[in-house]
C-alpha positions in Angstrom: -93.7 57.3 -28.7 -96.3 54.6 -28.3 -100.0 55.0 -28.4 -102.5 54.1 -25.6 -103.6 51.2 -27.8 -100.0 49.9 -27.8 -99.8 50.2 -24.0 -103.2 48.4 -23.5 -101.7 45.4 -25.3 -99.4 44.8 -22.3 -101.0 42.5 -19.8 -99.8 43.5 -16.3 -101.0 41.5 -13.3 -100.5 41.1 -9.6 -99.0 37.8 -8.4 -97.7 36.3 -5.2 -94.2 34.8 -4.9 -94.5 31.1 -3.8 -90.9 29.9 -4.2 -87.4 31.5 -4.5 -84.1 30.1 -5.4 -80.8 31.3 -6.9 -80.6 31.2 -10.7 -77.1 29.6 -10.4 -76.1 29.8 -14.1 -77.3 33.4 -14.7 -74.5 35.8 -15.9 -75.7 38.4 -13.4 -76.9 37.3 -9.9 -80.6 36.6 -10.0 -83.4 34.7 -8.3 -85.6 32.1 -9.9 -89.2 32.9 -8.8 -92.4 30.8 -8.9 -95.3 33.3 -8.9 -99.0 32.6 -8.5 -101.0 34.8 -10.9 -104.4 33.3 -10.0 -106.7 30.8 -11.8 -106.7 32.5 -15.2 -102.9 32.8 -15.6 -101.6 30.2 -13.2 -98.2 29.7 -11.7 -95.4 31.2 -13.8 -91.6 31.2 -13.5 -89.4 34.3 -13.7 -85.7 35.1 -13.4 -85.3 38.4 -11.6 -82.1 40.4 -10.9 -83.4 41.6 -7.5 -80.7 40.1 -5.2 -79.2 43.5 -4.1 -82.4 44.5 -2.3 -84.0 41.2 -1.3 -83.2 38.1 0.6 -84.8 34.8 -0.5 -86.8 34.5 2.7 -88.2 38.0 2.5 -89.7 37.4 -0.9 -92.0 34.4 -0.1 -95.6 35.6 0.1 -94.8 39.0 -1.3 -97.2 40.4 -3.9 -95.5 41.7 -7.1 -96.5 43.2 -10.4 -95.4 41.5 -13.7 -96.0 41.5 -17.4 -97.6 38.1 -18.2 -98.0 38.3 -22.0 -94.4 38.7 -23.3 -92.9 35.6 -25.0 -90.8 33.4 -22.6 -87.1 34.1 -22.5 -84.4 31.6 -21.6 -82.1 33.1 -18.9 -79.4 30.6 -18.2 -81.2 27.4 -17.3 -84.5 29.2 -16.4 -87.4 29.6 -18.8 -88.6 33.1 -17.7 -92.3 33.4 -18.5 -93.0 36.7 -16.7 -91.2 40.1 -16.6 -91.3 41.2 -12.9 -91.5 45.0 -12.7 -89.4 47.2 -10.4 -87.6 50.5 -10.3 -84.0 50.6 -11.4 -82.8 52.5 -8.3 -79.4 53.4 -6.9 -79.6 50.6 -4.4 -80.7 48.0 -7.0 -84.1 46.9 -8.4 -86.9 47.7 -6.1 -90.1 45.7 -6.8 -93.4 47.3 -7.6 -96.3 46.0 -5.5 -99.8 47.0 -4.6 -100.3 49.1 -1.6 -103.0 46.8 -0.3 -103.3 43.0 -0.6 -105.3 42.2 -3.7 -106.4 39.0 -5.6 -103.7 37.2 -7.6 -104.3 37.9 -11.2 -105.8 41.3 -10.7 -105.0 43.5 -13.8 -103.0 46.7 -13.5 -105.0 49.6 -15.1 
């Protein structure tokens, strides 16, 4: 088990997807995302295995939830700076997002 103090170290924020393209060299089919997390965090890149449930054009402008303070990971030729959060569902990964539009960079609490 982890403690509440451990959990509070994880910086989870809301961002808006600005750009989407295929991460062509990824072992598993994935999108390369450019996500705006507001003035404090800025624009970050992520590689996300969400192709089963989402088309590229449906993702532009969508608000998502992501962890912004994990160290970057190299996924194929993409430096993934953010872990985009979703549920590992039978139909594929379904993104977590706020019920209402909120400001980019808002913290999840």
